[in-house]
N, C-alpha and C positions, 0 to 999 in steps of 0.2 A: 504494500500500500504506500502511496506517495501523494502528498499534498504540496502544491507549489504555487507561487505567485511570481509573475514576471512583469517587468517594466520594459517595454520595447520602444526604442527610439529609432525609427527608420528614416534614414537620410539618403535621398535618391538624387544623384547628379546625372543629368542626361549627357550622353556622349555624342550628341548631334547638335547642329545649329538650329535653334528654335526661332520661328517667326515672331514669337512673343518675347524673345530675349530671356527665356527661362534659365535661371541659374541652378535652382534646386527645389525639391519638394520634401517636406518632412512631416511625419506622422508620429504621434505618441499614443501607445496603447497600454492598458493595464489588463493583464490576463491572469485568471486563477484556474488551476487544473487539479483534478482528482484522478489518480491512476490506481487501478487494482489489478493484480496478477495472481493467477492460480497455476501452479506447476505441480502436476502429479506424475511426472515421468519417473520410472523406476531406476534409471541411471543417467548420468550426464552424457556419456558417449554411447551411441548405439542402443537407445532404449527399446525395450520389448513392448511396453505398454505405458499408458498414461496420456495426458493431454496438457496443453498449455493454453490458458485463456487470459487474454489481456483486454481490459475495459478502461476507457478513458473518457472523461467528461470535463468540459471547461466552458468558460465564458470570457469574453473580451469586451472592453469598453474603450471607445475612441476618446482620448483626452484632449488632443489638439491636432490640427492640420494646418500647415502654412505653405505658401508658395512664394519663392523669392525670385524676382526678376531684376533686370538691370535698373528699372525705374522705381520699383516699390516692393514692399512686403505685404502680402495679403493673408489675413487670418482666415483660412478656409473653414475652420471649425464654426465660427459664427455664421457664415453663409450656408454651410452644409446643414447645420442644425435648424436653421430658419426654413430652408427650402425642403430638405429631405427627411429631417428628424431621425438621424441615425441613433439607434438604441443599442443596447447590448446585443451581442450575437452569441449563440451557443454552438458547441461542436461535440459530437459523440463519435467515438471510434471503438470498434470491437474487432479482435482477432481471435481466431480459434485454431 
């Protein structure tokens, strides 16, 4: 069993010439995850019987988003939340 929290700061720099003079885009996320694993294999190498089950559930929340151009910095989070209302999103992963 594992419980974790992550702070992600994504800083993206385009490798092309932009018509809008784009310098970079940055996003900040806060993510919480719960992992659970069951291992009933009878031996580590060449098992005869048993299973491995992995389950993971998590949630992420956008904290901020900005776009930096040659002429200005734009706080996308204010515009995004006003127009699209981004909320938390969930993810579930299972392996058997």
